[in-house]
C-alpha positions as CSV (number, residue, x, y, z in Angstrom):
1,M,-16.4,32.5,22.9
2,V,-15.0,32.3,19.7
3,L,-11.7,31.0,20.5
4,L,-13.9,27.9,22.8
5,I,-15.9,27.0,19.4
6,L,-13.1,27.2,17.3
7,S,-10.9,25.1,19.7
8,L,-13.6,22.9,20.0
9,G,-13.9,22.4,16.4
10,V,-10.0,21.8,15.6
11,N,-10.5,19.5,18.3
12,V,-13.7,17.7,16.7
13,Y,-11.9,17.6,13.4
14,V,-8.4,16.0,14.6
15,A,-10.8,13.4,16.5
16,G,-12.8,12.4,13.8
17,K,-9.4,12.5,11.1
18,W,-7.8,9.7,13.6
19,M,-11.1,7.7,13.7
20,L,-12.2,7.7,10.4
21,V,-9.5,8.3,8.6
22,D,-6.0,7.7,9.7
23,Q,-6.6,4.1,12.0
24,F,-7.8,2.7,8.8
25,Y,-5.7,3.9,6.4
26,E,-1.9,4.4,7.9
27,P,0.0,2.1,9.0
28,S,1.5,1.8,12.9
29,P,5.3,1.7,13.3
30,E,4.3,-2.3,13.8
31,E,2.2,-2.7,11.0
32,S,5.3,-0.8,8.9
33,I,7.5,-3.8,9.6
34,I,5.4,-6.0,8.5
35,L,4.5,-4.5,5.4
36,S,8.7,-4.1,4.6
37,E,9.3,-7.5,5.1
38,M,6.0,-8.4,3.0
39,V,8.4,-6.4,-0.3
40,Q,10.7,-8.4,0.7
41,K,8.9,-11.7,0.3
42,T,7.4,-10.3,-2.8
43,V,10.4,-9.5,-4.6
44,E,11.6,-12.9,-3.8
45,S,8.4,-14.6,-5.1
46,S,8.2,-16.1,-8.6
47,D,5.7,-14.4,-9.6
48,Y,7.4,-11.0,-9.5
49,R,10.6,-12.7,-11.1
50,R,8.4,-13.4,-14.2
51,I,7.4,-9.5,-14.2
52,A,10.5,-8.6,-13.5
53,E,11.3,-10.8,-16.5
54,Q,9.1,-9.3,-18.9
55,E,8.8,-5.8,-18.0
56,N,11.0,-2.8,-16.4
57,I,9.4,-2.1,-12.8
58,L,9.9,1.1,-11.7
59,A,7.9,1.2,-8.7
60,I,7.2,-0.6,-5.4
61,D,4.5,0.6,-3.2
62,T,2.7,-0.8,-0.1
63,N,-0.7,-0.2,1.1
64,M,-3.2,-0.9,4.2
65,D,-7.4,-0.7,4.1
66,K,-8.6,-1.7,7.3
67,N,-12.3,-0.8,5.4
68,K,-12.3,-3.5,2.7
69,G,-12.6,-5.9,5.2
70,G,-11.1,-9.5,5.9
71,V,-8.8,-10.3,9.0
72,F,-5.1,-9.8,9.4
73,P,-2.7,-10.1,7.1
74,Y,-5.5,-9.7,4.0
75,Y,-5.9,-5.6,4.5
76,F,-1.8,-5.7,3.2
77,A,-1.0,-5.1,-0.2
78,V,2.2,-4.7,-2.1
79,S,1.9,-3.0,-5.4
80,V,4.6,-3.1,-8.5
81,R,4.7,-0.8,-10.8
82,T,6.0,-0.8,-14.0
83,D,5.6,1.1,-17.5
84,K,2.6,-0.9,-18.4
85,Q,0.5,-1.7,-15.6
86,T,0.7,-2.1,-11.7
87,Y,0.7,-6.1,-10.4
88,L,-1.2,-6.5,-6.7
89,F,0.5,-8.7,-4.4
90,S,-0.9,-10.1,-1.5
91,C,-0.2,-12.9,1.4
92,N,-1.2,-16.1,0.1
93,N,-2.2,-17.5,4.1
94,E,-2.7,-16.4,7.2
95,Q,0.9,-16.5,8.2
96,C,2.0,-14.8,5.1
97,S,4.4,-17.7,4.2
98,K,4.2,-16.4,0.3
99,M,3.4,-13.5,-1.8
100,E,1.5,-14.2,-5.0
101,L,-0.3,-12.1,-7.6
102,F,-4.1,-11.3,-6.7
103,G,-4.7,-8.6,-9.4
104,E,-3.8,-6.0,-12.0
105,T,-4.6,-2.5,-12.4
106,Y,-3.8,0.3,-14.7
107,S,-0.4,2.2,-13.9
108,I,0.4,5.7,-14.4
109,Y,3.5,5.2,-16.4
110,Q,2.0,4.1,-19.3
111,D,0.9,8.0,-19.6
112,E,3.6,9.7,-17.6
113,K,7.2,9.3,-17.6
114,P,9.2,8.3,-14.0
115,R,8.8,11.5,-11.6
116,L,12.3,11.1,-10.7
117,P,14.6,13.7,-11.6
118,F,18.0,11.8,-11.9
119,H,17.4,10.2,-15.3
């Protein structure tokens, strides 16, 4: 009986995690490819080049948040982290023909050194 209850509890946890978290925040293999292409378009954008001329770029990251609303591809974003702040890029239209800067946020690198041990 204890084993049955434990097994049911684990299954409910795994199914709940998948339904409530993973499908909204973890990209599928196809979505991972789309995010990779968005990184390339970000690096080619004029906004990125302007940032690269003025600040030291330390990292580029991608994220997906289907809970924030919007339609494809607006729930995808690319974060460009510098030593001063983080810049947020998103598609400029539904075809994602170009990436554009849509916001800025705090960067952990203002207070911390890069985490790679290769300096």
